[in-house]
Structure formats: structure tokens, C-alpha cells
C-alpha positions in Angstrom: 33.4 -75.4 -72.1 36.1 -75.9 -74.3 36.4 -79.8 -75.7 38.6 -81.0 -72.7 35.9 -79.3 -70.1 33.5 -81.5 -71.6 35.5 -84.3 -70.6 37.1 -82.6 -67.1 34.4 -80.8 -65.5 35.6 -77.4 -64.6 34.0 -74.8 -61.9 34.4 -70.9 -61.3 34.5 -70.6 -57.4 30.7 -69.8 -57.4 29.9 -72.7 -59.3 31.6 -74.9 -57.2 29.8 -73.3 -54.2 26.4 -73.8 -56.0 27.1 -77.6 -56.8 28.8 -78.5 -53.4 26.3 -76.7 -51.1 29.3 -74.4 -49.5 29.6 -70.9 -49.6 32.4 -69.0 -51.5 34.0 -67.8 -47.8 33.6 -71.3 -46.8 35.8 -72.8 -49.8 38.2 -70.0 -49.3 38.5 -70.6 -45.4 39.5 -74.2 -46.4 41.9 -73.5 -48.7 43.7 -71.2 -46.2 43.6 -73.9 -43.9 44.9 -76.9 -46.1 41.7 -79.0 -46.4 40.9 -77.9 -50.0 44.0 -77.8 -52.9 44.5 -74.7 -54.8 42.8 -73.9 -58.0 44.4 -74.2 -61.3 45.1 -70.4 -62.5 44.1 -69.9 -66.1 45.0 -66.1 -67.1 42.7 -64.0 -64.8 40.8 -66.9 -63.6 40.9 -69.7 -60.7 39.4 -73.1 -62.3 38.4 -75.7 -59.7 37.6 -79.4 -61.0 35.7 -82.5 -59.9 38.6 -83.1 -57.5 37.6 -80.0 -55.5 33.9 -81.0 -55.4 35.0 -84.5 -54.2 37.1 -83.0 -51.7 33.7 -80.7 -50.8 31.5 -83.4 -50.0 33.6 -85.5 -48.2 34.7 -82.6 -45.8 30.8 -82.1 -45.9 30.3 -85.7 -44.5 32.9 -86.0 -42.0 31.2 -82.8 -40.5 28.0 -84.4 -40.6 29.6 -87.5 -39.0 30.8 -85.1 -36.2 34.5 -84.8 -37.2 36.1 -81.3 -36.3 38.1 -79.8 -39.2 41.4 -80.4 -37.3 40.4 -84.1 -37.3 39.4 -84.1 -40.8 42.4 -82.4 -42.1 44.5 -85.1 -40.3 42.2 -88.0 -42.6 42.7 -85.7 -45.6 46.5 -85.5 -45.3 46.6 -89.2 -44.5 44.5 -89.9 -47.8 46.8 -87.4 -49.7 49.4 -89.5 -48.7 47.9 -92.8 -49.7 47.2 -94.6 -46.7 43.2 -94.3 -47.7 39.8 -93.5 -45.9 37.8 -96.3 -46.7 38.5 -98.2 -43.7 38.2 -95.2 -41.2 35.0 -94.0 -43.0 33.8 -98.1 -42.6 34.6 -97.9 -38.7 32.8 -94.5 -38.7 29.5 -96.0 -40.2 29.8 -99.0 -38.1 29.8 -97.1 -35.1 26.9 -94.5 -35.9 24.7 -97.3 -37.3 21.7 -98.0 -35.2 22.2 -100.4 -32.1 19.0 -101.7 -32.3 16.8 -103.6 -34.7 13.9 -101.2 -33.9 12.6 -99.5 -36.9 11.2 -96.2 -36.7 7.6 -95.1 -37.0 5.0 -92.4 -38.0 2.1 -91.1 -36.1 -0.3 -88.5 -36.6 -0.9 -85.7 -34.3 -4.5 -86.9 -33.9 -3.4 -90.8 -33.8 -1.0 -89.6 -30.7 -3.2 -87.8 -29.1 -5.9 -90.5 -29.3 -3.4 -92.9 -27.6 -2.8 -90.8 -24.6 -6.6 -90.6 -23.7 -8.0 -88.3 -26.6 -6.9 -84.5 -24.4 -4.3 -82.7 -26.3 -1.3 -81.6 -24.5 1.0 -79.0 -26.0 3.6 -79.0 -23.5 4.0 -82.8 -23.0 4.2 -82.8 -26.8 7.0 -80.2 -26.6 9.1 -82.0 -23.9 8.4 -85.1 -26.4 10.0 -83.6 -29.1 12.9 -82.2 -26.4 13.8 -85.3 -25.4 13.9 -87.4 -29.4 10.3 -89.4 -28.4 9.1 -87.5 -31.2 10.9 -85.7 -34.4 8.5 -83.3 -36.0 8.2 -83.9 -39.9 7.9 -80.9 -41.7 6.0 -79.8 -45.0 3.0 -81.9 -44.0 -0.7 -80.7 -44.2 -1.4 -82.6 -41.0 0.9 -82.5 -37.9 3.3 -85.6 -37.9 5.8 -87.1 -35.7 8.4 -89.9 -36.4 8.8 -91.8 -33.3 12.2 -93.3 -33.4 11.7 -96.0 -30.7 8.2 -97.1 -30.9 8.6 -99.4 -27.8 9.8 -96.2 -25.7 6.0 -94.6 -26.9 4.1 -97.7 -26.3 5.8 -97.8 -22.9 4.9 -93.9 -22.1 1.1 -94.9 -23.4 1.0 -97.7 -20.9 2.7 -95.8 -17.8 -0.3 -92.8 -19.0 -2.9 -95.4 -18.9 -1.8 -97.0 -15.8 -2.4 -93.0 -14.1 1.1 -91.6 -14.1 1.1 -88.2 -15.5 2.7 -87.2 -18.7 5.0 -84.9 -16.6 5.9 -87.5 -14.4 6.9 -89.7 -16.9 8.8 -87.0 -19.0 10.6 -86.3 -15.9 11.7 -89.9 -15.3 12.8 -90.5 -18.8 15.3 -87.5 -18.4 16.7 -88.7 -14.9 16.8 -92.9 -16.6 18.7 -91.4 -19.9 21.2 -89.4 -17.7 22.0 -93.1 -15.7 21.8 -94.8 -18.9 24.3 -92.4 -20.8 27.1 -92.7 -17.7 26.7 -96.4 -18.4 27.2 -96.4 -22.0 30.2 -94.0 -20.9 31.8 -96.6 -18.9 31.3 -99.2 -21.5 32.9 -97.3 -23.9 36.2 -96.3 -21.5 36.2 -100.1 -20.4 36.3 -101.6 -24.1 38.2 -99.0 -25.4 40.9 -99.7 -22.8 40.9 -103.3 -23.1 39.6 -103.8 -26.9 40.3 -100.7 -28.7 43.4 -99.1 -27.8 45.3 -101.5 -30.1 43.5 -100.0 -32.9 44.2 -96.3 -32.6 47.7 -96.5 -32.0 48.1 -95.0 -35.7 45.8 -91.3 -36.1 44.1 -92.0 -38.1 44.2 -95.9 -37.8 45.2 -97.6 -41.0 42.9 -99.4 -43.0 43.4 -102.9 -41.6 43.5 -101.6 -38.3 40.3 -99.6 -38.7 38.4 -102.4 -40.6 39.2 -105.1 -37.4 38.0 -102.1 -35.2 34.7 -102.2 -37.4 34.4 -105.8 -36.9 35.0 -105.8 -33.4 32.1 -103.1 -32.8 29.8 -105.6 -34.9 31.0 -108.0 -32.2 30.7 -106.4 -29.1 27.4 -104.4 -30.1 24.6 -106.4 -28.4 27.0 -107.4 -25.3 25.9 -103.5 -23.8 22.4 -104.0 -24.3 22.9 -107.7 -23.1 24.8 -107.2 -20.1 22.2 -104.0 -19.0 19.1 -106.4 -19.6 20.4 -109.2 -17.5 21.4 -106.7 -14.7 18.3 -104.5 -14.8 16.2 -108.1 -14.6 18.4 -109.2 -11.2 17.8 -106.0 -9.8 13.8 -105.5 -10.6 13.7 -109.0 -9.1 15.4 -108.2 -5.8 14.3 -104.8 -5.3 10.6 -105.5 -6.4 10.1 -108.4 -3.6 11.7 -106.6 -1.0 9.5 -103.2 -1.7 6.3 -105.5 -2.0 7.5 -107.3 1.6 7.9 -103.7 2.7 4.6 -101.9 1.8 2.7 -105.8 2.9 4.0 -105.3 6.0 1.6 -104.9 9.1 3.5 -101.8 10.0 3.5 -100.5 6.4 5.9 -98.6 4.5 8.2 -96.4 6.7 8.2 -92.7 6.9 10.5 -91.2 4.7 12.8 -88.9 6.6 12.3 -85.8 3.9 8.1 -85.9 4.3 6.6 -83.9 6.5 4.7 -85.5 9.2 1.4 -84.6 11.0 2.3 -83.2 14.5 -0.9 -82.7 17.0 -0.7 -79.0 18.8 -3.5 -78.1 21.4 -6.0 -76.1 20.1 -5.4 -72.9 22.6 -1.9 -73.0 21.6 -2.8 -73.0 17.8 -5.4 -69.8 18.6 -3.0 -68.0 20.3 -0.3 -68.4 17.4 -3.5 -66.9 15.3 -3.9 -64.1 17.4 0.1 -63.3 17.4 0.5 -63.8 13.5 -3.0 -64.4 12.1 -4.0 -67.7 10.3 -2.0 -67.1 7.3 1.3 -67.6 9.3 0.8 -70.2 11.7 2.7 -73.2 10.1 6.1 -71.0 9.2 5.5 -69.8 13.2 5.4 -73.3 14.6 8.5 -74.3 11.9 10.3 -71.5 12.8 9.5 -71.7 16.7 10.6 -75.3 16.8 14.0 -74.9 14.3 14.7 -72.2 17.1 13.9 -74.7 20.2 16.1 -77.7 18.5 19.2 -75.1 17.8 19.0 -73.6 21.5 18.9 -77.4 22.7 21.9 -78.1 20.6 23.8 -75.6 21.8 23.4 -76.6 25.3 24.1 -80.0 25.2 27.5 -78.9 23.2 28.2 -76.2 26.0 27.4 -78.8 28.7 29.9 -81.1 26.9 32.6 -78.7 27.1 32.2 -77.5 30.3 31.8 -81.2 31.4 35.5 -82.5 29.6 37.8 -83.4 32.0 40.3 -80.7 30.3 38.6 -78.0 31.8 38.0 -79.6 35.4 
């Protein structure tokens, strides 16, 4: 490199790709979309500088934060016109930061199996990884996992110790997660409409608006959890009391409509059905015969109502 390049680094496109982690094809695609400035032409060679490297790293950072290339183009255009990205990136960092004080922990596979009774369960571990309750840590001599929420794992351990099957625990978590995500979505819609709309009038927001919005996020962050905790405590007190009263009543809990109920059938009838369809098909035959009789009586009742109507007399 020349004396000038010793002060200001210069790269060929292959070198730029190596230092940035992007491919040559990606760099050219960014140039075509206006995300990356064109290189300086030196004879037959294209020369890139530190500004190109910094821009590529910023694009990669924004992609990791969930931005699309179109939105990144808007942000970079604003940056190029002097509006800056500091406030926006501060807001993004605030939103993507931890929403709980809980710290992640690590656990080996042996420790995990021991906490759940000592019997390895590959299906349960696979489901836990799929749900994000466990995250595999690669490159370890022994199987090891990151536990993003030790509290959530501890709840599963207690439920399993109380006799709840692991499949039921993961199934309940899937259902619960869907409902909690709905609550979170509604809270975000509510706060966006009534609080954050004024900070989002400009795209991208100005540095001052983004900084104020980040401060508001810090103020409102605990409110969602506090509200859910208070409402969950209220609902559990009411519903648990009602549930206990039902199960302690002399009549016992009511039979659910979707649960099968035993019905006594005379032995002679069962033997006659067995001779007709065989022992294995008795239940299906009785069910089909019952449904047919119900349909017949329903049609008879509808027909009688129609012919008894005053309009037909």
C-alpha cells in the first residue's frame, strides 16, 4: 500500500468482503440498491475505504435487529442527510433489550435429566429446544444448554414432580404462549396509539423524538408485566375458589358435555349386536344406531311442527 493508504485503509472488493463478512455478490447488490456508495475508480481497479466497511457493518447490525433492506435504506438516507442514527439505534436497543431482570443460566444434560427424575426423555428435550426453553450450546465436550428463563424451567420441574407429564407441560406452554403473545400485542397496539404515535410521525424519527421514545419505553416497560401479574392474581383467586367449591360440593364436579358417559345396555342387546357385527364393532354400532335414532326423531319433530303450523291449516 502507498503512504496515503497507510493512513486511510483501502480495499479491493474481495478484501472488503473478507473484512465485513459479506459476500462479493452481496456488496454489489447493496451498491445497485443504493445502500452502499460506489467505490473510487483507480485506473482499472475499484477501491473501497473504511467508510464502505463501516456502512456494511452498520447494515449487518440493522439486519440482525430485524430491519428490512427497504427500511435500512430509509435510515441510511436520513443518516447521509445529517439527521443521524444515534437516537434510532438507541430506541432499537431499548426495545430489544431484556424485559426482565432474570439472568440466563447453563445446565448440562446430566443435570437436566436429574432434575426431571433421572430418566432421559429425548422428545421432551427436543420440544423444549423448539420452544426456546432450552438453547443448545455447540462445541462442548458434554451436552450443555443455555436456559434463558431459569424460573420457567423451575416451574416445569415442580409440575413434573407433582405428577404432570412432560408432554402435558409443553402442550400447556404452547397454549399459554399464544395467549400471552396476544396480550403483548394488544398492549403494544394500545401504547402505540396513545403514547408512541407522536414520536413516529417522521420516518425515520428525529434523534430527539427517538431519544424521548426510548425514555418512554424504559418507563412503560414494567407496566405490562405488573398489569398481567395483578390481573392473573385476581383471576386465580376468583376462579380457584370457584373451582374448589365445585369439586368439594356433595354432587361433585359437573360432567363435561364433551366427555364420554357410561350408559347401561341390557346384556341380551349386547349379545345380539355381537352376533350381528362382532365383538370389536359393538361400540361403533351402538354409536351409529343412536345417532341415527336421534336424527330420525329430530326430523319427525320438525315435520310435525310444520304440519301443525296454522299456515297449513
